[in-house]
C-alpha positions in Angstrom: -13.4 6.1 -33.6 -10.3 6.6 -35.7 -9.1 3.0 -35.1 -8.0 2.4 -38.7 -5.3 0.1 -40.0 -2.7 2.9 -39.8 -3.4 3.3 -36.1 -3.4 -0.4 -35.4 -0.1 -0.8 -37.3 1.5 2.1 -35.3 0.5 0.7 -32.0 1.7 -2.8 -32.9 5.0 -1.4 -34.1 5.6 0.6 -30.9 4.7 -2.2 -28.4 8.3 -3.7 -28.4 9.7 -0.3 -27.6 7.1 0.3 -24.8 8.2 -3.0 -23.3 11.9 -2.0 -23.6 11.2 1.3 -21.9 9.2 -0.4 -19.1 12.1 -2.8 -18.4 14.6 0.1 -18.3 12.5 2.1 -15.8 11.8 -1.0 -13.7 15.5 -1.9 -13.5 16.5 1.7 -12.6 13.8 3.1 -10.4 14.1 6.4 -8.4 12.3 7.7 -5.4 10.0 10.7 -5.2 11.5 14.0 -6.1 14.7 12.2 -7.0 13.7 11.0 -10.5 16.7 12.7 -12.2 17.9 9.9 -14.5 14.3 8.9 -15.3 13.4 12.5 -16.3 16.6 12.8 -18.4 15.7 9.5 -20.2 12.2 10.6 -21.0 13.1 14.2 -22.0 15.8 12.9 -24.4 13.3 10.6 -26.1 10.6 13.3 -26.4 13.1 15.7 -27.9 13.8 13.0 -30.5 10.2 13.2 -31.5 10.7 16.9 -32.1 8.3 17.9 -29.3 8.6 21.2 -27.3 10.0 19.8 -24.1 10.2 21.5 -20.7 12.1 19.9 -17.8 12.4 20.7 -14.1 8.7 21.1 -13.6 7.9 20.5 -9.9 11.6 19.7 -9.5 12.0 16.7 -11.8 8.8 16.7 -14.0 8.9 16.6 -17.8 6.3 18.2 -20.0 6.1 18.1 -23.8 3.7 19.6 -26.2 2.6 18.3 -29.6 1.1 21.1 -31.8 -1.0 19.9 -34.7 -0.9 23.3 -36.3 -4.7 23.3 -36.4 -7.2 24.9 -34.0 -8.8 22.7 -31.4 -8.7 21.7 -27.8 -5.6 21.0 -25.6 -5.7 17.4 -24.3 -3.3 16.5 -21.5 -2.1 13.0 -20.8 -0.3 12.2 -17.5 2.0 9.5 -16.2 3.7 9.4 -12.8 7.4 8.6 -12.5 8.4 7.8 -8.9 9.2 4.4 -7.2 8.9 3.2 -3.7 11.3 2.2 -0.8 10.6 -1.5 -1.3 13.1 -4.4 -1.9 12.0 -6.4 -5.0 11.7 -10.2 -4.5 10.7 -11.1 -8.1 13.2 -13.1 -10.2 13.1 -11.0 -13.3 15.9 -10.2 -15.8 15.1 -6.5 -15.3 14.8 -6.8 -11.5 15.7 -3.7 -9.5 18.9 -3.8 -7.4 18.8 0.0 -7.0 19.3 1.8 -3.6 18.2 5.2 -2.6 17.9 7.5 0.4 14.7 8.0 2.3 14.5 9.9 5.6 18.3 9.8 5.8 18.5 6.0 5.5 19.8 4.0 2.6 16.9 1.8 1.3 16.2 -0.5 -1.6 14.0 1.0 -4.4 11.4 -0.7 -6.6 8.6 0.2 -9.0 6.1 -1.5 -6.8 3.0 0.3 -8.1 3.4 0.2 -11.8 4.7 3.7 -12.5 7.3 2.1 -14.8 4.4 1.0 -17.1 2.7 4.3 -16.9 5.7 6.1 -18.3 6.3 3.6 -21.0 2.6 3.7 -22.1 2.7 7.5 -22.3 5.9 7.5 -24.3 4.3 4.9 -26.7 1.2 7.1 -27.0 3.4 10.1 -27.7 5.1 8.3 -30.6 1.8 7.1 -32.1 0.2 10.6 -31.8 3.3 12.2 -33.5 2.8 9.8 -36.4 -0.9 10.6 -36.4 -0.4 14.4 -36.3 -2.4 14.9 -39.5 -5.4 13.5 -37.6 -5.1 15.9 -34.7 -6.9 19.1 -34.1 -5.4 21.2 -31.4 -2.5 20.3 -29.0 -1.5 17.4 -26.8 0.4 18.0 -23.6 2.3 15.0 -22.2 2.8 15.3 -18.4 5.4 13.1 -16.7 4.8 13.8 -13.0 7.2 13.2 -10.1 6.4 12.4 -6.5 2.9 10.9 -6.8 3.7 8.7 -3.8 4.4 11.8 -1.8 7.4 14.1 -1.5 10.0 13.3 1.2 9.5 14.9 4.6 10.2 18.6 4.5 9.6 18.9 0.7 6.7 19.5 -1.6 6.1 17.7 -4.8 3.7 15.9 -7.2 0.6 17.1 -9.0 -0.2 19.9 -6.6 3.1 21.6 -7.2 2.9 21.0 -11.0 -0.5 22.8 -11.0 0.9 25.6 -8.9 3.7 26.0 -11.4 1.2 26.3 -14.3 1.4 22.9 -15.9 -2.2 23.2 -17.1 -1.5 26.7 -18.6 0.3 27.9 -21.8 -1.4 26.2 -23.6 -4.4 26.0 -21.4 -5.6 22.4 -21.0 -9.2 21.5 -21.7 -9.3 17.9 -20.5 -6.8 15.5 -18.9 -6.7 11.7 -19.1 -4.7 9.3 -16.9 -4.2 5.6 -16.4 -3.2 3.3 -13.6 -2.2 -0.3 -14.1 -3.7 -3.0 -11.8 -1.9 -6.1 -10.7 -5.3 -7.6 -9.7 -7.3 -7.3 -12.9 -6.9 -9.2 -16.1 -4.7 -8.0 -19.0 -7.0 -6.6 -21.7 -9.6 -5.1 -19.4 -10.2 -1.4 -18.4 -12.1 -0.4 -15.3 -14.0 2.9 -15.2 -16.6 4.8 -13.2 -18.2 8.2 -13.1 -18.0 10.6 -10.1 -15.7 9.9 -7.2 -13.4 6.9 -8.1 -10.6 7.3 -5.5 -10.9 8.9 -2.1 -9.8 12.2 -0.7 -7.1 11.7 1.9 -6.8 13.9 5.0 -4.2 12.9 7.6 -4.7 14.1 11.1 -2.9 14.4 14.4 -4.4 14.5 17.9 -2.3 15.5 21.0 -4.1 14.6 24.2 -2.8 16.4 27.3 -3.6 15.0 30.8 -2.0 14.9 34.2 0.9 12.5 35.0 0.6 10.2 38.0 1.8 6.9 39.4 0.1 3.9 37.8 -1.0 2.7 41.2 -2.9 6.0 41.9 -4.9 6.7 38.8 -7.4 8.9 40.6 -4.6 11.4 40.9 -4.2 11.5 37.1 -6.0 12.8 34.1 -5.3 9.7 32.0 -4.6 10.5 28.3 -4.3 6.8 27.5 -7.8 6.0 28.6 -9.0 9.3 26.9 -7.2 8.2 23.7 -8.9 4.8 23.8 -12.3 6.4 24.1 -11.5 8.9 21.4 -10.4 6.2 18.9 -13.7 4.3 19.4 -15.8 7.5 19.2 -14.2 8.5 15.9 -15.4 5.3 14.3 -19.0 6.3 15.0 -18.6 9.2 12.6 -18.6 6.6 9.8 -21.0 4.1 11.3 -23.6 6.6 12.6 -23.2 10.0 10.8 -22.1 9.2 7.2 -24.7 7.8 4.9 -22.6 4.8 3.9 -25.1 3.4 1.4 -24.2 6.3 -0.8 -20.4 6.3 -0.4 -17.8 4.7 1.7 -15.7 6.6 4.3 -12.8 5.6 6.6 -11.3 6.9 9.8 -8.1 5.0 10.7 -5.8 5.7 13.6 -2.5 4.3 12.5 -0.1 5.4 15.2 -0.3 5.8 19.0 2.5 7.2 21.1 2.5 7.8 24.9 4.2 6.7 28.0 7.4 4.8 28.7 6.8 2.6 31.8 4.2 0.2 33.0 3.7 2.1 36.3 3.5 5.7 35.1 0.4 7.3 33.6 1.9 9.8 31.1 1.0 13.4 30.7 0.5 13.2 26.9 -0.5 10.8 24.1 -0.3 11.5 20.4 -2.5 9.9 17.8 -1.9 10.0 14.0 -4.3 8.8 11.4 -6.1 9.3 8.1 -9.5 10.1 6.8 -10.8 8.8 3.4 -14.0 10.1 1.8 -15.5 9.7 -1.7 -17.9 12.7 -1.9 -17.8 16.4 -0.9 -20.6 16.2 1.7 -18.9 13.3 3.5 -15.6 15.2 3.6 -17.3 18.3 4.9 -19.0 16.3 7.6 -15.7 14.7 8.7 -14.2 18.2 9.1 -17.1 19.2 11.3 -17.4 16.0 13.3 -13.7 15.4 14.1 -13.2 18.5 16.2 -16.6 17.9 17.9 -15.8 14.4 18.9 -12.2 15.2 20.0 -13.3 18.1 22.1 -16.3 16.3 23.6 -14.3 13.2 24.7 -11.4 15.3 26.0 -13.8 17.5 28.0 -15.6 14.5 29.5 -12.3 13.2 30.8 -11.0 16.5 32.1 -8.2 16.4 29.5 -7.2 18.8 26.7 -6.8 17.9 23.1 -5.4 19.6 20.1 -6.5 18.4 16.6 -4.4 19.2 13.5 -6.5 18.5 10.3 -5.1 18.1 7.7 -1.7 17.2 9.1 1.0 17.6 6.5 -0.7 17.0 3.1 -4.2 16.5 1.7 -5.5 15.1 -1.6 -8.9 15.9 -3.1 -11.3 13.3 -4.4 -10.3 11.7 -7.7 -13.4 12.7 -9.5 -14.3 11.5 -13.1 -16.3 14.3 -14.6 -19.7 12.6 -15.4 -20.3 14.6 -18.7 -16.8 13.7 -19.9 -17.3 10.1 -19.0 -20.5 9.9 -20.9 -18.8 11.5 -23.9 -15.8 9.2 -23.9 -17.3 5.9 -22.7 -18.0 4.8 -26.3 -14.3 5.3 -27.0 -13.3 3.2 -24.0 -15.7 0.4 -24.9 -14.7 0.4 -28.5 -11.0 0.3 -27.7 -11.1 -2.5 -25.2 -14.2 -4.3 -26.4 -17.5 -3.7 -24.6 -17.1 -6.9 -22.6 -13.7 -5.8 -21.4 -14.8 -2.3 -20.3 -15.9 -2.9 -16.7 -17.8 -0.4 -14.6 -16.0 -0.7 -11.2 -16.6 0.4 -7.7 -14.7 3.4 -6.1 -11.8 2.6 -3.9 -10.6 4.3 -0.7 -7.0 4.6 -1.9 -6.0 8.1 -3.0 -4.3 9.6 -6.1 -2.9 13.1 -6.6 -4.2 13.1 -10.2 -7.1 14.7 -8.3 -5.3 18.0 -8.3 -5.5 18.1 -12.1 -9.2 17.2 -12.0 -9.8 20.1 -9.6 -8.8 22.5 -12.4 -10.1 20.8 -15.6 -12.4 17.9 -16.4 -10.6 14.6 -16.3 -10.9 10.8 -16.4 -8.8 8.3 -14.5 -9.0 4.7 -15.6 -7.5 1.4 -14.4 -5.9 -1.0 -16.9 -5.5 -4.7 -16.2 -2.0 -6.0 -15.8 -2.6 -9.5 -14.3 -1.8 -12.5 -16.4 -5.1 -14.3 -17.2 -3.9 -17.6 -15.9 -3.2 -16.2 -12.4 -6.2 -16.2 -10.1 -6.9 -12.8 -8.5 -6.5 -14.4 -5.1 -2.9 -15.1 -6.0 -2.0 -11.8 -7.6 0.4 -9.7 -5.5 -0.7 -6.5 -3.9 0.5 -3.1 -4.9 3.4 -1.6 -2.8 4.7 -5.1 -2.0 8.1 -6.8 -2.8 6.2 -9.3 -5.0 4.3 -6.7 -7.1 4.2 -7.8 -10.7 2.3 -6.7 -13.8 2.6 -8.4 -17.2 4.1 -6.5 -20.2 1.2 -7.4 -22.4 -1.1 -5.2 -20.4 0.5 -2.0 -21.7 -0.7 -2.3 -25.2 -4.3 -1.5 -24.2 -3.0 1.5 -22.2 -1.3 2.9 -25.3 -4.5 2.4 -27.3 -6.6 4.1 -24.7 -4.4 7.2 -24.4 -4.2 7.5 -28.2 -7.9 6.9 -28.9 -9.2 9.1 -26.1 -7.0 12.0 -27.5 -8.0 11.4 -31.2 -11.7 11.0 -30.4 -12.0 14.0 -28.1 -10.3 16.2 -30.6 -12.5 15.0 -33.5 -15.9 14.7 -31.9 
């Protein structure tokens, strides 16, 4: 690995800037597809590095290319830019007091998932790689992506739109690397795995149509509420009785039930909304086969009708770390963090639209620790909460990883 004194010096030198950028992004967060000032800040900096910069990709995305002038692969590095409608409760000098608009309502805005650190780490890696240009063979494409948390209702955004607009083309990307900081894992550690590391997400909606009646005379009804109750329980048996859970986890969650308006009226209709999470292709295919079968079977048995929409409004593929690429780059990961700090971790049933990039080219998605070592994991705040916090010191390893993965892939 090209971890010489020059590289170490450059990373040490850029760390204070990375912290400064992170504080700026944290103090001035913007919601999905509204990252206008964020994008301008990033683009101005990248132009100052004399990179070829394109703005307005997938609405607010920023893409920059570093050309070594020598033949070789094209390595893409990605960071997400958007914040969340969350009111920050941390007492920080760079605490967010920003407001934004979500679903027509004015809401507080906070970087409650660490995207502020992701941008700062990628900007730091860009500066280091520009200064290591003589060590590169090929091109580096820096991708700053909007709307990872999901575009506002009625809009499209995120990685899927960037791919559709050709972000992995011209120059054509060979591999892509991405990082996510973790508030629950120690600073100085990196978590990795091969294969499915984050779940596919497939939201669904079920509309159950029955026959309305007085609550005192249920025999005159076709009760969609009782049908819904049976359907919810039956859907859970797809995971517990049809998925081979010893291989990979799967989840079916019904998160919303709407139907009826009085205690003494059996309504004519009930609506269920939920999500499916799967970690391998076969389980996902089984879900798509089993859901309509279960929904129709229960509805038919109750004399009701049911309409299933799957997927509902969006769908993410499995975040899949290419096994061959992981085997090739694992020595780099271990050497960068120290073998004892490179931890093979279990997959999670959260989702990440980095998966759209990985559908097109081999990629690796890693987790970098951001929890202060003196804070027990049980006391660390969860992502997407008002108390979410990661320590600035965790970003240095992220810069090192992005830099070394690029250099080593190009020079192997």
